[in-house]
All heavy atoms as TSV, in Angstrom:
chain	resi	resn	atom	element	x	y	z
A	1	MET	N	N	2.049	9.559	36.743
A	1	MET	CA	C	2.558	8.694	35.843
A	1	MET	C	C	1.336	8.145	34.926
A	1	MET	O	O	0.326	7.760	35.475
A	1	MET	CB	C	3.168	7.440	36.562
A	1	MET	CG	C	3.853	6.456	35.551
A	1	MET	SD	S	4.511	4.948	36.276
A	1	MET	CE	C	6.000	5.638	36.983
A	2	SER	N	N	1.543	8.116	33.645
A	2	SER	CA	C	0.493	7.735	32.730
A	2	SER	C	C	0.457	6.170	32.651
A	2	SER	O	O	1.379	5.518	32.641
A	2	SER	CB	C	0.805	8.276	31.333
A	2	SER	OG	O	-0.125	7.824	30.479
A	3	THR	N	N	-0.795	5.644	32.593
A	3	THR	CA	C	-0.964	4.244	32.413
A	3	THR	C	C	-1.505	3.962	30.979
A	3	THR	O	O	-2.102	2.812	30.821
A	3	THR	CB	C	-1.928	3.674	33.486
A	3	THR	OG1	O	-3.180	4.356	33.357
A	3	THR	CG2	C	-1.400	3.932	34.813
A	4	GLN	N	N	-1.344	4.886	30.130
A	4	GLN	CA	C	-1.813	4.568	28.723
A	4	GLN	C	C	-0.906	3.552	28.020
A	4	GLN	O	O	0.304	3.530	28.275
A	4	GLN	CB	C	-1.762	5.893	27.878
A	4	GLN	CG	C	-2.806	6.900	28.386
A	4	GLN	CD	C	-2.719	8.148	27.519
A	4	GLN	OE1	O	-1.813	8.312	26.768
A	4	GLN	NE2	N	-3.744	9.037	27.736
A	5	PRO	N	N	-1.511	2.692	27.220
A	5	PRO	CA	C	-0.693	1.679	26.557
A	5	PRO	C	C	0.279	2.361	25.558
A	5	PRO	O	O	-0.045	3.423	25.024
A	5	PRO	CB	C	-1.655	0.792	25.777
A	5	PRO	CG	C	-2.925	1.572	25.806
A	5	PRO	CD	C	-2.897	2.516	26.897
A	6	ALA	N	N	1.451	1.775	25.362
A	6	ALA	CA	C	2.388	2.247	24.408
A	6	ALA	C	C	1.879	2.287	23.057
A	6	ALA	O	O	1.106	1.394	22.595
A	6	ALA	CB	C	3.725	1.462	24.454
A	7	ALA	N	N	2.079	3.294	22.242
A	7	ALA	CA	C	1.691	3.342	20.830
A	7	ALA	C	C	2.401	2.234	20.043
A	7	ALA	O	O	3.518	2.029	20.203
A	7	ALA	CB	C	1.945	4.783	20.240
A	8	GLU	N	N	1.661	1.649	19.117
A	8	GLU	CA	C	2.166	0.657	18.265
A	8	GLU	C	C	3.089	1.328	17.230
A	8	GLU	O	O	2.769	2.416	16.765
A	8	GLU	CB	C	0.969	0.008	17.471
A	8	GLU	CG	C	1.490	-1.184	16.672
A	8	GLU	CD	C	0.278	-2.069	16.061
A	8	GLU	OE1	O	-0.697	-2.143	16.763
A	8	GLU	OE2	O	0.402	-2.421	14.927
A	9	PRO	N	N	4.249	0.776	16.934
A	9	PRO	CA	C	5.131	1.360	16.091
A	9	PRO	C	C	4.682	1.425	14.608
A	9	PRO	O	O	3.773	0.609	14.313
A	9	PRO	CB	C	6.444	0.491	16.120
A	9	PRO	CG	C	5.902	-0.864	16.681
A	9	PRO	CD	C	4.703	-0.593	17.472
A	10	ALA	N	N	5.100	2.371	13.906
A	10	ALA	CA	C	4.691	2.450	12.486
A	10	ALA	C	C	5.192	1.255	11.794
A	10	ALA	O	O	6.317	0.706	12.068
A	10	ALA	CB	C	5.243	3.767	11.890
A	11	PRO	N	N	4.408	0.799	10.742
A	11	PRO	CA	C	4.948	-0.341	9.966
A	11	PRO	C	C	6.204	-0.087	9.214
A	11	PRO	O	O	6.425	1.060	8.791
A	11	PRO	CB	C	3.744	-0.608	8.971
A	11	PRO	CG	C	2.662	0.275	9.245
A	11	PRO	CD	C	3.217	1.143	10.369
A	12	LEU	N	N	7.053	-1.050	9.157
A	12	LEU	CA	C	8.300	-0.916	8.312
A	12	LEU	C	C	7.948	-0.849	6.853
A	12	LEU	O	O	8.594	-0.162	6.077
A	12	LEU	CB	C	9.194	-2.068	8.704
A	12	LEU	CG	C	10.604	-2.040	8.070
A	12	LEU	CD1	C	11.444	-0.856	8.524
A	12	LEU	CD2	C	11.376	-3.396	8.406
A	13	ILE	N	N	7.033	-1.666	6.481
A	13	ILE	CA	C	6.502	-1.759	5.142
A	13	ILE	C	C	4.998	-1.740	5.106
A	13	ILE	O	O	4.419	-2.449	5.894
A	13	ILE	CB	C	7.016	-3.086	4.427
A	13	ILE	CG1	C	8.541	-3.102	4.345
A	13	ILE	CG2	C	6.389	-3.247	2.942
A	13	ILE	CD1	C	9.180	-4.395	3.804
A	14	ALA	N	N	4.423	-0.933	4.239
A	14	ALA	CA	C	2.909	-0.928	4.111
A	14	ALA	C	C	2.549	-0.667	2.696
A	14	ALA	O	O	3.084	0.155	2.035
A	14	ALA	CB	C	2.387	0.216	5.023
A	15	LEU	N	N	1.738	-1.554	2.232
A	15	LEU	CA	C	1.139	-1.390	0.870
A	15	LEU	C	C	-0.402	-1.271	1.066
A	15	LEU	O	O	-0.997	-1.915	1.896
A	15	LEU	CB	C	1.356	-2.655	0.048
A	15	LEU	CG	C	2.707	-2.993	-0.251
A	15	LEU	CD1	C	2.786	-4.327	-1.137
A	15	LEU	CD2	C	3.505	-2.006	-1.032
A	16	ARG	N	N	-0.967	-0.258	0.314
A	16	ARG	CA	C	-2.362	-0.096	0.445
A	16	ARG	C	C	-3.058	-0.091	-0.949
A	16	ARG	O	O	-2.669	0.645	-1.868
A	16	ARG	CB	C	-2.653	1.295	1.073
A	16	ARG	CG	C	-2.006	1.541	2.396
A	16	ARG	CD	C	-2.944	1.081	3.591
A	16	ARG	NE	N	-2.382	1.528	4.854
A	16	ARG	CZ	C	-1.710	0.781	5.583
A	16	ARG	NH1	N	-1.473	-0.541	5.286
A	16	ARG	NH2	N	-1.192	1.206	6.759
A	17	ASP	N	N	-4.000	-1.024	-1.132
A	17	ASP	CA	C	-4.804	-1.119	-2.327
A	17	ASP	C	C	-3.944	-1.129	-3.568
A	17	ASP	O	O	-4.153	-0.436	-4.562
A	17	ASP	CB	C	-5.811	-0.050	-2.340
A	17	ASP	CG	C	-6.895	-0.301	-3.432
A	17	ASP	OD1	O	-7.208	-1.461	-3.580
A	17	ASP	OD2	O	-7.461	0.703	-3.923
A	18	VAL	N	N	-2.813	-1.937	-3.596
A	18	VAL	CA	C	-1.881	-2.085	-4.696
A	18	VAL	C	C	-2.502	-2.949	-5.800
A	18	VAL	O	O	-2.976	-4.124	-5.427
A	18	VAL	CB	C	-0.579	-2.551	-4.311
A	18	VAL	CG1	C	0.345	-2.816	-5.425
A	18	VAL	CG2	C	0.076	-1.598	-3.281
A	19	THR	N	N	-2.505	-2.502	-6.973
A	19	THR	CA	C	-3.012	-3.305	-8.161
A	19	THR	C	C	-1.870	-3.208	-9.261
A	19	THR	O	O	-1.280	-2.217	-9.480
A	19	THR	CB	C	-4.245	-2.683	-8.633
A	19	THR	OG1	O	-5.318	-2.745	-7.653
A	19	THR	CG2	C	-4.732	-3.468	-9.886
A	20	LYS	N	N	-1.715	-4.369	-9.964
A	20	LYS	CA	C	-0.734	-4.383	-11.078
A	20	LYS	C	C	-1.562	-5.122	-12.143
A	20	LYS	O	O	-1.972	-6.292	-12.038
A	20	LYS	CB	C	0.475	-5.165	-10.652
A	20	LYS	CG	C	1.474	-5.290	-11.799
A	20	LYS	CD	C	2.010	-3.993	-12.324
A	20	LYS	CE	C	3.069	-4.314	-13.507
A	20	LYS	NZ	N	3.452	-3.122	-14.043
A	21	VAL	N	N	-1.538	-4.485	-13.417
A	21	VAL	CA	C	-2.215	-5.157	-14.492
A	21	VAL	C	C	-1.172	-5.116	-15.648
A	21	VAL	O	O	-0.542	-4.120	-15.872
A	21	VAL	CB	C	-3.541	-4.348	-14.987
A	21	VAL	CG1	C	-4.088	-4.932	-16.250
A	21	VAL	CG2	C	-4.413	-4.245	-13.844
A	22	TYR	N	N	-0.922	-6.273	-16.249
A	22	TYR	CA	C	-0.128	-6.435	-17.442
A	22	TYR	C	C	-1.022	-6.400	-18.642
A	22	TYR	O	O	-1.999	-7.011	-18.762
A	22	TYR	CB	C	0.672	-7.690	-17.367
A	22	TYR	CG	C	1.764	-7.690	-16.292
A	22	TYR	CD1	C	1.511	-8.418	-15.141
A	22	TYR	CD2	C	2.963	-7.049	-16.429
A	22	TYR	CE1	C	2.363	-8.490	-14.115
A	22	TYR	CE2	C	3.863	-7.125	-15.461
A	22	TYR	CZ	C	3.674	-7.744	-14.269
A	22	TYR	OH	O	4.581	-7.861	-13.276
A	23	GLY	N	N	-0.622	-5.634	-19.660
A	23	GLY	CA	C	-1.425	-5.545	-20.993
A	23	GLY	C	C	-2.623	-4.678	-20.782
A	23	GLY	O	O	-2.830	-4.003	-19.773
A	24	GLN	N	N	-3.418	-4.646	-21.869
A	24	GLN	CA	C	-4.619	-3.697	-21.925
A	24	GLN	C	C	-5.776	-4.362	-22.606
A	24	GLN	O	O	-5.591	-5.305	-23.281
A	24	GLN	CB	C	-4.251	-2.404	-22.708
A	24	GLN	CG	C	-3.100	-1.619	-22.173
A	24	GLN	CD	C	-2.728	-0.455	-23.071
A	24	GLN	OE1	O	-3.526	-0.052	-24.064
A	24	GLN	NE2	N	-1.676	0.225	-22.764
A	25	GLY	N	N	-6.903	-3.887	-22.329
A	25	GLY	CA	C	-8.162	-4.381	-22.941
A	25	GLY	C	C	-8.351	-5.802	-22.740
A	25	GLY	O	O	-8.291	-6.238	-21.642
A	26	GLN	N	N	-8.683	-6.630	-23.836
A	26	GLN	CA	C	-8.959	-7.994	-23.669
A	26	GLN	C	C	-7.805	-8.708	-23.219
A	26	GLN	O	O	-7.908	-9.853	-22.607
A	26	GLN	CB	C	-9.466	-8.520	-25.042
A	26	GLN	CG	C	-10.842	-7.938	-25.460
A	26	GLN	CD	C	-11.910	-8.536	-24.676
A	26	GLN	OE1	O	-11.767	-9.353	-23.877
A	26	GLN	NE2	N	-13.169	-7.993	-24.916
A	27	ALA	N	N	-6.550	-8.206	-23.550
A	27	ALA	CA	C	-5.306	-8.980	-23.101
A	27	ALA	C	C	-4.855	-8.620	-21.671
A	27	ALA	O	O	-3.938	-9.171	-21.228
A	27	ALA	CB	C	-4.198	-8.600	-24.013
A	28	ALA	N	N	-5.692	-7.830	-20.964
A	28	ALA	CA	C	-5.296	-7.397	-19.552
A	28	ALA	C	C	-5.260	-8.556	-18.697
A	28	ALA	O	O	-6.090	-9.456	-18.580
A	28	ALA	CB	C	-6.245	-6.381	-19.031
A	29	MET	N	N	-4.173	-8.687	-17.905
A	29	MET	CA	C	-3.974	-9.774	-16.918
A	29	MET	C	C	-3.687	-9.162	-15.594
A	29	MET	O	O	-2.754	-8.482	-15.411
A	29	MET	CB	C	-2.898	-10.674	-17.336
A	29	MET	CG	C	-2.865	-12.062	-16.616
A	29	MET	SD	S	-2.161	-12.098	-15.012
A	29	MET	CE	C	-0.406	-11.815	-15.335
A	30	HIS	N	N	-4.628	-9.313	-14.590
A	30	HIS	CA	C	-4.409	-8.785	-13.215
A	30	HIS	C	C	-3.456	-9.660	-12.478
A	30	HIS	O	O	-3.834	-10.810	-12.117
A	30	HIS	CB	C	-5.803	-8.619	-12.548
A	30	HIS	CG	C	-6.672	-7.615	-13.172
A	30	HIS	ND1	N	-6.783	-6.328	-12.723
A	30	HIS	CD2	C	-7.518	-7.647	-14.243
A	30	HIS	CE1	C	-7.613	-5.673	-13.403
A	30	HIS	NE2	N	-8.077	-6.473	-14.380
A	31	ALA	N	N	-2.268	-9.096	-12.171
A	31	ALA	CA	C	-1.384	-9.897	-11.319
A	31	ALA	C	C	-1.668	-9.589	-9.853
A	31	ALA	O	O	-1.484	-10.535	-9.041
A	31	ALA	CB	C	0.012	-9.461	-11.627
A	32	LEU	N	N	-2.046	-8.366	-9.482
A	32	LEU	CA	C	-2.400	-8.111	-8.061
A	32	LEU	C	C	-3.748	-7.270	-8.179
A	32	LEU	O	O	-3.833	-6.356	-9.032
A	32	LEU	CB	C	-1.381	-7.260	-7.416
A	32	LEU	CG	C	0.055	-7.820	-7.306
A	32	LEU	CD1	C	1.092	-6.834	-6.739
A	32	LEU	CD2	C	-0.002	-9.030	-6.423
A	33	ARG	N	N	-4.606	-7.521	-7.223
A	33	ARG	CA	C	-5.923	-6.778	-7.119
A	33	ARG	C	C	-6.113	-6.253	-5.703
A	33	ARG	O	O	-6.483	-7.060	-4.819
A	33	ARG	CB	C	-7.039	-7.593	-7.542
A	33	ARG	CG	C	-7.041	-8.007	-9.029
A	33	ARG	CD	C	-8.343	-8.859	-9.198
A	33	ARG	NE	N	-8.160	-9.460	-10.518
A	33	ARG	CZ	C	-9.145	-9.528	-11.438
A	33	ARG	NH1	N	-10.285	-8.971	-11.139
A	33	ARG	NH2	N	-9.017	-10.063	-12.626
A	34	GLY	N	N	-5.804	-5.022	-5.455
A	34	GLY	CA	C	-6.084	-4.330	-4.128
A	34	GLY	C	C	-5.413	-4.971	-2.963
A	34	GLY	O	O	-6.007	-5.168	-1.908
A	35	ILE	N	N	-4.073	-5.247	-3.029
A	35	ILE	CA	C	-3.343	-5.870	-2.025
A	35	ILE	C	C	-3.089	-4.821	-0.882
A	35	ILE	O	O	-2.646	-3.796	-1.101
A	35	ILE	CB	C	-1.965	-6.418	-2.529
A	35	ILE	CG1	C	-2.172	-7.400	-3.679
A	35	ILE	CG2	C	-1.117	-6.971	-1.481
A	35	ILE	CD1	C	-2.925	-8.663	-3.189
A	36	ASP	N	N	-3.298	-5.256	0.360
A	36	ASP	CA	C	-2.971	-4.524	1.494
A	36	ASP	C	C	-2.085	-5.357	2.412
A	36	ASP	O	O	-2.441	-6.514	2.719
A	36	ASP	CB	C	-4.281	-4.188	2.422
A	36	ASP	CG	C	-5.235	-3.219	1.662
A	36	ASP	OD1	O	-4.650	-2.248	1.088
A	36	ASP	OD2	O	-6.343	-3.406	1.852
A	37	ILE	N	N	-0.864	-4.841	2.785
A	37	ILE	CA	C	0.101	-5.534	3.717
A	37	ILE	C	C	0.687	-4.556	4.605
A	37	ILE	O	O	1.033	-3.411	4.223
A	37	ILE	CB	C	1.229	-6.192	2.760
A	37	ILE	CG1	C	0.626	-7.122	1.800
A	37	ILE	CG2	C	2.249	-6.809	3.647
A	37	ILE	CD1	C	1.723	-7.695	0.860
A	38	GLU	N	N	0.811	-4.966	5.839
A	38	GLU	CA	C	1.582	-4.160	6.853
A	38	GLU	C	C	2.531	-5.154	7.536
A	38	GLU	O	O	2.182	-6.202	7.956
A	38	GLU	CB	C	0.685	-3.592	7.960
A	38	GLU	CG	C	0.159	-2.245	7.640
A	38	GLU	CD	C	-0.461	-1.644	8.866
A	38	GLU	OE1	O	-0.289	-2.124	9.996
A	38	GLU	OE2	O	-1.098	-0.604	8.628
A	39	ILE	N	N	3.796	-4.734	7.484
A	39	ILE	CA	C	4.859	-5.530	8.199
A	39	ILE	C	C	5.579	-4.662	9.212
A	39	ILE	O	O	6.171	-3.592	8.889
A	39	ILE	CB	C	5.916	-6.027	7.189
A	39	ILE	CG1	C	5.205	-6.835	6.076
A	39	ILE	CG2	C	6.988	-6.854	7.793
A	39	ILE	CD1	C	6.044	-7.230	4.875
A	40	GLN	N	N	5.452	-5.188	10.466
A	40	GLN	CA	C	6.021	-4.386	11.570
A	40	GLN	C	C	7.579	-4.659	11.697
A	40	GLN	O	O	8.031	-5.693	11.239
A	40	GLN	CB	C	5.326	-4.841	12.870
A	40	GLN	CG	C	3.847	-4.436	12.915
A	40	GLN	CD	C	3.615	-2.988	12.800
A	40	GLN	OE1	O	4.311	-2.138	13.316
A	40	GLN	NE2	N	2.489	-2.595	12.184
A	41	PRO	N	N	8.292	-3.670	12.262
A	41	PRO	CA	C	9.741	-3.964	12.436
A	41	PRO	C	C	9.960	-5.210	13.330
A	41	PRO	O	O	9.217	-5.485	14.308
A	41	PRO	CB	C	10.199	-2.715	13.253
A	41	PRO	CG	C	9.145	-1.659	12.924
A	41	PRO	CD	C	7.812	-2.363	12.745
A	42	GLY	N	N	10.950	-5.971	12.883
A	42	GLY	CA	C	11.337	-7.281	13.611
A	42	GLY	C	C	10.445	-8.414	13.234
A	42	GLY	O	O	10.717	-9.509	13.639
A	43	ALA	N	N	9.386	-8.309	12.387
A	43	ALA	CA	C	8.550	-9.343	11.955
A	43	ALA	C	C	9.269	-10.338	10.971
A	43	ALA	O	O	10.072	-9.824	10.159
A	43	ALA	CB	C	7.263	-8.868	11.457
A	44	PHE	N	N	8.915	-11.530	11.027
A	44	PHE	CA	C	9.326	-12.570	10.029
A	44	PHE	C	C	8.086	-12.764	9.124
A	44	PHE	O	O	7.117	-13.195	9.673
A	44	PHE	CB	C	9.867	-13.833	10.571
A	44	PHE	CG	C	11.177	-13.688	11.303
A	44	PHE	CD1	C	11.217	-13.157	12.668
A	44	PHE	CD2	C	12.357	-13.885	10.571
A	44	PHE	CE1	C	12.519	-13.080	13.274
A	44	PHE	CE2	C	13.569	-13.682	11.256
A	44	PHE	CZ	C	13.649	-13.251	12.617
A	45	VAL	N	N	8.265	-12.709	7.837
A	45	VAL	CA	C	7.180	-12.867	6.854
A	45	VAL	C	C	7.549	-13.819	5.785
A	45	VAL	O	O	8.636	-13.741	5.324
A	45	VAL	CB	C	6.800	-11.411	6.322
A	45	VAL	CG1	C	5.640	-11.582	5.304
A	45	VAL	CG2	C	6.499	-10.381	7.412
A	46	ALA	N	N	6.531	-14.645	5.409
A	46	ALA	CA	C	6.691	-15.475	4.254
A	46	ALA	C	C	5.493	-15.230	3.325
A	46	ALA	O	O	4.379	-15.179	3.774
A	46	ALA	CB	C	6.685	-16.987	4.682
A	47	MET	N	N	5.752	-15.217	2.046
A	47	MET	CA	C	4.727	-15.170	1.080
A	47	MET	C	C	4.533	-16.487	0.364
A	47	MET	O	O	5.486	-17.026	-0.049
A	47	MET	CB	C	5.024	-14.054	-0.036
A	47	MET	CG	C	5.123	-12.638	0.555
A	47	MET	SD	S	5.467	-11.444	-0.695
A	47	MET	CE	C	3.930	-11.460	-1.600
A	48	ILE	N	N	3.343	-17.063	0.526
A	48	ILE	CA	C	3.083	-18.334	-0.051
A	48	ILE	C	C	1.900	-18.257	-0.975
A	48	ILE	O	O	0.977	-17.357	-0.792
A	48	ILE	CB	C	2.903	-19.431	0.988
A	48	ILE	CG1	C	1.716	-19.063	1.963
A	48	ILE	CG2	C	4.208	-19.597	1.798
A	48	ILE	CD1	C	1.315	-20.154	2.903
A	49	GLY	N	N	1.797	-19.129	-1.949
A	49	GLY	CA	C	0.686	-19.150	-2.817
A	49	GLY	C	C	1.053	-20.018	-4.084
A	49	GLY	O	O	2.190	-20.156	-4.361
A	50	PRO	N	N	0.005	-20.349	-4.780
A	50	PRO	CA	C	0.333	-21.051	-6.058
A	50	PRO	C	C	1.053	-20.201	-7.063
A	50	PRO	O	O	1.046	-19.027	-7.019
A	50	PRO	CB	C	-1.124	-21.478	-6.545
A	50	PRO	CG	C	-2.018	-20.479	-5.948
A	50	PRO	CD	C	-1.422	-20.050	-4.674
A	51	SER	N	N	1.592	-20.857	-8.056
A	51	SER	CA	C	2.290	-20.308	-9.163
A	51	SER	C	C	1.281	-19.380	-9.907
A	51	SER	O	O	0.173	-19.721	-10.104
A	51	SER	CB	C	2.780	-21.329	-10.158
A	51	SER	OG	O	3.387	-20.754	-11.277
A	52	GLY	N	N	1.764	-18.108	-10.214
A	52	GLY	CA	C	0.911	-17.152	-10.772
A	52	GLY	C	C	-0.008	-16.364	-9.881
A	52	GLY	O	O	-0.803	-15.613	-10.394
A	53	SER	N	N	0.190	-16.487	-8.589
A	53	SER	CA	C	-0.679	-15.704	-7.694
A	53	SER	C	C	-0.197	-14.340	-7.380
A	53	SER	O	O	-0.861	-13.503	-6.697
A	53	SER	CB	C	-0.810	-16.485	-6.400
A	53	SER	OG	O	0.352	-16.561	-5.712
A	54	GLY	N	N	0.983	-13.939	-7.840
A	54	GLY	CA	C	1.471	-12.484	-7.732
A	54	GLY	C	C	2.551	-12.351	-6.648
A	54	GLY	O	O	2.937	-11.175	-6.438
A	55	LYS	N	N	3.130	-13.369	-6.217
A	55	LYS	CA	C	4.135	-13.218	-5.170
A	55	LYS	C	C	5.365	-12.434	-5.720
A	55	LYS	O	O	5.807	-11.510	-5.077
A	55	LYS	CB	C	4.631	-14.622	-4.602
A	55	LYS	CG	C	3.583	-15.442	-4.043
A	55	LYS	CD	C	3.988	-16.800	-3.702
A	55	LYS	CE	C	4.590	-17.631	-4.810
A	55	LYS	NZ	N	3.670	-18.047	-5.783
A	56	SER	N	N	5.902	-12.868	-6.802
A	56	SER	CA	C	7.103	-12.234	-7.467
A	56	SER	C	C	6.697	-10.810	-7.886
A	56	SER	O	O	7.546	-9.838	-7.637
A	56	SER	CB	C	7.531	-13.044	-8.620
A	56	SER	OG	O	8.057	-14.205	-8.208
A	57	THR	N	N	5.601	-10.581	-8.374
A	57	THR	CA	C	5.119	-9.230	-8.802
A	57	THR	C	C	5.228	-8.278	-7.563
A	57	THR	O	O	5.625	-7.153	-7.614
A	57	THR	CB	C	3.801	-9.281	-9.418
A	57	THR	OG1	O	3.812	-10.019	-10.617
A	57	THR	CG2	C	3.264	-7.878	-9.812
A	58	CYS	N	N	4.616	-8.780	-6.445
A	58	CYS	CA	C	4.519	-7.971	-5.190
A	58	CYS	C	C	5.968	-7.666	-4.762
A	58	CYS	O	O	6.304	-6.532	-4.364
A	58	CYS	CB	C	3.810	-8.703	-4.185
A	58	CYS	SG	S	3.547	-7.748	-2.671
A	59	MET	N	N	6.830	-8.666	-4.695
A	59	MET	CA	C	8.201	-8.433	-4.263
A	59	MET	C	C	8.920	-7.481	-5.134
A	59	MET	O	O	9.660	-6.646	-4.674
A	59	MET	CB	C	8.941	-9.763	-4.209
A	59	MET	CG	C	8.423	-10.734	-3.182
A	59	MET	SD	S	8.507	-10.123	-1.511
A	59	MET	CE	C	10.250	-10.474	-1.330
A	60	ASN	N	N	8.699	-7.579	-6.481
A	60	ASN	CA	C	9.280	-6.640	-7.395
A	60	ASN	C	C	8.748	-5.170	-7.215
A	60	ASN	O	O	9.574	-4.214	-7.258
A	60	ASN	CB	C	9.099	-7.027	-8.855
A	60	ASN	CG	C	9.896	-8.241	-9.232
A	60	ASN	OD1	O	11.060	-8.402	-8.878
A	60	ASN	ND2	N	9.415	-9.126	-10.083
A	61	ILE	N	N	7.563	-5.001	-6.866
A	61	ILE	CA	C	7.039	-3.649	-6.591
A	61	ILE	C	C	7.770	-3.080	-5.379
A	61	ILE	O	O	8.005	-1.941	-5.263
A	61	ILE	CB	C	5.488	-3.714	-6.439
A	61	ILE	CG1	C	4.840	-3.901	-7.826
A	61	ILE	CG2	C	4.896	-2.475	-5.789
A	61	ILE	CD1	C	3.356	-4.153	-7.788
A	62	LEU	N	N	7.878	-3.922	-4.385
A	62	LEU	CA	C	8.591	-3.510	-3.153
A	62	LEU	C	C	9.997	-3.148	-3.375
A	62	LEU	O	O	10.738	-2.599	-2.522
A	62	LEU	CB	C	8.469	-4.594	-2.069
A	62	LEU	CG	C	7.184	-4.766	-1.461
A	62	LEU	CD1	C	7.065	-5.904	-0.594
A	62	LEU	CD2	C	6.746	-3.511	-0.617
A	63	GLY	N	N	10.637	-3.689	-4.440
A	63	GLY	CA	C	12.080	-3.502	-4.800
A	63	GLY	C	C	12.974	-4.425	-4.020
A	63	GLY	O	O	14.160	-4.129	-3.969
A	64	LEU	N	N	12.435	-5.605	-3.612
A	64	LEU	CA	C	13.208	-6.551	-2.986
A	64	LEU	C	C	13.699	-7.575	-4.014
A	64	LEU	O	O	12.852	-8.063	-4.817
A	64	LEU	CB	C	12.409	-7.218	-1.854
A	64	LEU	CG	C	11.846	-6.302	-0.805
A	64	LEU	CD1	C	10.894	-7.044	0.133
A	64	LEU	CD2	C	12.915	-5.655	0.023
A	65	SER	N	N	14.955	-7.925	-3.955
A	65	SER	CA	C	15.468	-8.959	-4.817
A	65	SER	C	C	14.994	-10.329	-4.398
A	65	SER	O	O	14.808	-10.621	-3.205
A	65	SER	CB	C	16.959	-8.910	-4.856
A	65	SER	OG	O	17.520	-9.136	-3.658
A	66	LEU	N	N	14.826	-11.144	-5.408
A	66	LEU	CA	C	14.413	-12.539	-5.117
A	66	LEU	C	C	15.608	-13.414	-5.087
A	66	LEU	O	O	16.431	-13.402	-5.997
A	66	LEU	CB	C	13.390	-13.001	-6.207
A	66	LEU	CG	C	12.147	-12.123	-6.258
A	66	LEU	CD1	C	11.234	-12.530	-7.432
A	66	LEU	CD2	C	11.324	-12.170	-4.913
A	67	ILE	N	N	15.618	-14.367	-4.246
A	67	ILE	CA	C	16.767	-15.286	-4.066
A	67	ILE	C	C	16.183	-16.616	-4.516
A	67	ILE	O	O	15.190	-17.133	-3.936
A	67	ILE	CB	C	17.343	-15.416	-2.654
A	67	ILE	CG1	C	17.764	-14.009	-2.290
A	67	ILE	CG2	C	18.387	-16.526	-2.526
A	67	ILE	CD1	C	18.131	-14.051	-0.757
A	68	HIS	N	N	16.826	-17.327	-5.545
A	68	HIS	CA	C	16.479	-18.573	-5.981
A	68	HIS	C	C	17.447	-19.607	-5.509
A	68	HIS	O	O	18.651	-19.495	-5.702
A	68	HIS	CB	C	16.423	-18.701	-7.460
A	68	HIS	CG	C	15.370	-17.690	-8.113
A	68	HIS	ND1	N	14.069	-18.114	-8.064
A	68	HIS	CD2	C	15.507	-16.496	-8.584
A	68	HIS	CE1	C	13.332	-17.086	-8.667
A	68	HIS	NE2	N	14.205	-16.126	-8.942
A	69	ILE	N	N	16.944	-20.586	-4.776
A	69	ILE	CA	C	17.871	-21.587	-4.161
A	69	ILE	C	C	17.742	-22.859	-5.031
A	69	ILE	O	O	16.690	-23.341	-5.405
A	69	ILE	CB	C	17.526	-21.930	-2.753
A	69	ILE	CG1	C	17.616	-20.679	-1.886
A	69	ILE	CG2	C	18.289	-23.051	-2.168
A	69	ILE	CD1	C	17.169	-20.780	-0.540
């Protein structure tokens, strides 16, 4: 019988070095810079941060709809 630990499940969602820039040149605005996220199956996740920090941009890249209450 093997006593090796069980392998960790693959992430349900994984982003690696994601960057999003709106505009070009002097008008370029970086909404995301090198974002890395891993979310495991069954995890509960909250994205928090100040206005303009890229939360909605990240969710839109993932293709998740935003709910406004």
